[in-house]
C-alpha positions as CSV (number, residue, x, y, z in Angstrom):
1,M,-10.8,-29.4,23.6
2,F,-13.8,-27.2,24.6
3,P,-17.1,-27.9,22.8
4,W,-18.9,-25.2,20.8
5,V,-21.9,-23.8,22.8
6,L,-24.8,-22.1,21.1
7,L,-25.3,-18.7,22.7
8,G,-27.9,-17.2,20.4
9,E,-29.9,-17.7,17.2
10,T,-32.0,-15.5,15.0
11,R,-33.5,-15.3,11.5
12,V,-32.4,-12.6,9.1
13,A,-35.6,-10.8,8.3
14,S,-34.6,-10.1,4.7
15,D,-34.2,-13.7,3.6
16,G,-35.1,-15.9,6.6
17,K,-31.6,-17.5,6.9
18,R,-30.5,-18.6,10.3
19,L,-27.8,-16.6,12.0
20,S,-26.1,-18.2,15.1
21,L,-23.6,-17.1,17.8
22,Y,-21.3,-19.8,19.2
23,Q,-18.7,-19.8,21.9
24,R,-15.8,-22.2,22.6
25,D,-13.8,-21.2,25.6
26,T,-12.6,-17.6,24.8
27,E,-13.4,-18.0,21.0
28,Y,-16.6,-16.7,19.4
29,S,-18.1,-17.5,16.0
30,I,-21.0,-16.1,14.0
31,R,-22.4,-18.5,11.5
32,L,-25.0,-18.3,8.7
33,G,-27.2,-21.3,8.0
34,G,-25.6,-23.8,10.4
35,R,-22.4,-24.9,12.1
36,D,-20.4,-25.0,8.9
37,G,-21.3,-21.6,7.6
38,E,-18.9,-19.4,9.5
39,L,-19.1,-15.7,8.7
40,M,-16.6,-14.4,11.3
41,N,-14.5,-15.6,14.1
42,S,-13.0,-13.6,17.1
43,R,-9.6,-15.0,16.4
44,S,-9.4,-13.5,12.9
45,H,-10.1,-9.8,12.8
46,G,-6.9,-8.2,11.6
47,S,-8.3,-7.3,8.1
48,E,-11.4,-5.8,9.6
49,E,-9.3,-3.5,11.7
50,R,-7.1,-2.6,8.6
51,L,-10.3,-1.5,6.9
52,A,-10.6,1.4,9.3
53,E,-6.8,2.1,9.5
54,L,-6.3,2.3,5.8
55,A,-9.3,4.6,5.3
56,S,-8.1,6.9,8.0
57,A,-4.5,7.0,6.7
58,R,-5.7,7.9,3.1
59,M,-7.6,10.9,4.4
60,A,-5.3,12.0,7.2
61,A,-3.8,14.8,5.3
62,R,-7.2,16.5,4.8
63,Q,-9.0,15.3,7.9
64,H,-11.0,18.2,9.4
65,G,-11.8,18.7,13.1
66,A,-14.7,16.3,13.4
67,P,-14.7,13.5,10.7
68,Q,-18.1,11.9,10.0
69,V,-17.7,8.2,9.4
70,L,-20.3,5.6,8.3
71,I,-19.7,1.9,8.7
72,G,-21.9,-0.7,7.1
73,G,-21.9,-3.9,9.3
74,L,-21.2,-4.2,13.0
75,G,-19.8,-7.8,13.0
76,M,-18.0,-8.3,16.3
77,G,-17.2,-4.7,16.7
78,Y,-13.6,-4.8,15.6
79,T,-14.0,-2.4,12.7
80,L,-15.9,0.1,14.9
81,A,-13.2,-0.1,17.6
82,A,-10.5,0.5,15.0
83,A,-12.3,3.4,13.5
84,L,-12.7,5.1,16.9
85,R,-8.9,4.7,17.4
86,A,-7.9,5.8,13.9
87,F,-10.2,8.7,13.2
88,G,-9.5,10.6,16.5
89,T,-11.2,11.9,19.6
90,T,-13.6,14.2,17.7
91,A,-14.8,11.7,15.2
92,R,-18.5,10.7,15.0
93,V,-19.0,7.1,13.9
94,T,-22.4,5.7,12.8
95,V,-22.7,1.9,12.3
96,A,-25.7,0.5,10.4
97,E,-26.4,-3.1,11.3
98,L,-29.2,-5.0,9.5
99,V,-29.7,-7.7,12.2
100,P,-31.0,-6.5,15.6
101,D,-29.7,-9.6,17.4
102,V,-26.1,-8.8,16.2
103,I,-26.4,-5.4,18.0
104,E,-27.6,-7.1,21.2
105,W,-24.8,-9.7,21.0
106,N,-22.3,-6.8,20.8
107,R,-23.9,-5.3,23.9
108,G,-23.6,-8.6,25.6
109,P,-21.1,-11.5,25.3
110,L,-19.2,-9.9,22.4
111,S,-18.7,-6.5,24.0
112,P,-15.3,-7.2,25.7
113,L,-13.7,-8.5,22.5
114,A,-13.1,-5.2,20.9
115,G,-13.0,-3.1,24.1
116,H,-16.7,-2.2,24.5
117,P,-16.8,0.1,21.5
118,L,-20.6,0.6,21.6
119,T,-20.2,2.4,25.0
120,D,-18.0,5.1,23.4
121,P,-19.9,8.4,23.2
122,R,-18.5,8.9,19.7
123,A,-20.3,5.8,18.4
124,Q,-23.9,5.4,17.3
125,V,-25.4,2.1,16.2
126,V,-28.6,2.1,14.2
127,E,-30.7,-0.9,13.1
128,G,-31.2,-1.1,9.3
129,D,-29.6,-1.3,5.9
130,V,-26.6,0.9,5.4
131,A,-28.0,1.7,2.0
132,Q,-30.6,3.8,3.7
133,H,-27.8,6.0,5.1
134,I,-26.1,6.4,1.7
135,L,-28.9,6.8,-0.8
136,G,-29.9,10.5,-1.3
137,K,-27.2,11.9,0.8
138,H,-24.9,14.6,-0.5
139,G,-21.5,15.5,1.1
140,C,-22.4,14.0,4.5
141,Y,-19.4,11.8,5.2
142,D,-15.7,11.9,5.3
143,A,-15.4,8.2,5.1
144,I,-17.7,5.3,4.3
145,L,-16.5,1.8,5.4
146,L,-18.3,-1.3,4.2
147,D,-17.8,-4.6,5.9
148,V,-21.0,-6.1,4.5
149,D,-21.3,-9.8,3.4
150,N,-18.1,-11.3,1.8
151,G,-17.5,-8.6,-0.7
152,P,-18.6,-7.9,-4.3
153,E,-18.1,-11.5,-5.5
154,G,-19.1,-13.5,-2.4
155,L,-22.6,-12.4,-1.5
156,T,-24.7,-14.4,0.9
157,Y,-27.6,-11.9,0.7
158,D,-28.7,-10.8,-2.8
159,G,-30.0,-7.5,-1.5
160,N,-26.3,-6.4,-1.1
161,N,-25.9,-6.4,-4.9
162,W,-27.0,-2.7,-4.9
163,L,-24.2,-1.6,-2.7
164,Y,-21.5,-3.0,-5.1
165,G,-23.3,-2.0,-8.4
166,E,-23.0,1.2,-10.3
167,E,-26.1,2.8,-8.6
168,G,-24.8,2.1,-5.1
169,L,-21.3,3.3,-5.9
170,T,-22.7,6.5,-7.4
171,A,-24.8,7.0,-4.3
172,A,-21.7,6.5,-2.1
173,Y,-19.7,8.9,-4.2
174,N,-22.3,11.6,-3.8
175,A,-22.6,10.9,0.0
176,L,-18.9,11.6,0.5
177,R,-17.4,15.0,0.8
178,P,-14.8,15.9,-1.8
179,G,-11.6,14.2,-0.7
180,G,-13.5,11.6,1.2
181,V,-12.7,7.9,1.3
182,Y,-14.8,4.8,0.4
183,A,-13.3,1.6,1.8
184,V,-14.6,-1.9,1.1
185,W,-13.7,-5.2,2.7
186,S,-13.8,-8.4,0.6
187,A,-12.9,-12.0,1.0
188,G,-11.3,-11.9,-2.5
189,R,-10.4,-9.9,-5.6
190,S,-12.9,-8.5,-8.1
191,P,-11.4,-6.8,-11.2
192,S,-14.9,-5.9,-12.3
193,F,-15.5,-4.0,-9.0
194,T,-12.3,-2.0,-9.5
195,G,-13.6,-1.1,-12.9
196,R,-16.9,0.1,-11.6
197,L,-15.1,2.2,-9.0
198,L,-13.1,3.9,-11.8
199,K,-16.2,4.4,-13.9
200,T,-18.0,6.1,-11.0
201,G,-15.1,8.6,-10.6
202,F,-13.3,7.1,-7.6
203,V,-9.5,6.8,-7.5
204,P,-9.2,3.2,-6.2
205,E,-6.4,1.3,-4.6
206,E,-6.6,-2.4,-4.0
207,V,-4.7,-3.6,-0.8
208,V,-4.2,-7.2,0.1
209,V,-4.2,-7.8,3.9
210,R,-4.0,-10.9,6.1
211,A,-6.7,-12.0,8.5
212,R,-4.4,-12.3,11.5
213,G,-1.5,-9.9,11.4
214,N,0.9,-11.6,9.0
215,K,-1.0,-14.9,9.1
216,G,-4.3,-16.3,8.0
217,P,-6.2,-16.0,4.7
218,R,-5.6,-13.1,2.4
219,H,-8.4,-10.6,2.1
220,V,-8.8,-7.5,-0.1
221,I,-9.6,-3.9,0.9
222,W,-10.4,-1.3,-1.7
223,V,-9.6,2.2,-0.6
224,A,-11.2,4.6,-3.1
225,R,-10.9,8.4,-2.8
226,R,-13.4,10.9,-4.2
227,P,-11.1,13.5,-5.8
228,A,-11.0,16.8,-3.9
């Protein structure tokens, strides 16, 4: 058995929590607050990829020549890579990542995992809160994908409450073009979040997916359309 090796460590500026990158042989892990606080693992990324695939499939019938996609959260790059595949050769995909070290890890040791998606000319990564790219925008995006925290009911950072509340959902609705798709990854279900989506005007669909193909924990993805 190979031991875990610490490759990098940083503090999240918003709350001071410790974020660490570990490697064990070909496996990578990003953890919050210590060795037991795993946020993501390179062996379990199927649901993150499904986030992009489901969003693209729900808007495929109306997808125009150059879809504009916003992703909240870079993670290990799997959602970005899946979005680049799913949305086509003319897509423009912007990823907002709050932690600068996560961006550097994806340019370094994590880069090969998802096929070096940050080197794709269609991709742009920006440091900062995804809320900054949603608030005040009107009809800018064809799809908004959120892989932020653990979902509406599993927050590790209180500042993410805005994204899942009525104000954040209204801002996302306005930022989408008519017929656009708002997709959210979550570690578990949240009936109250589905209710807020409906109240905002979205047409939501709740899809249960597995972390590793047909195996692993069950996660939830909301695919919510803004009516055309």
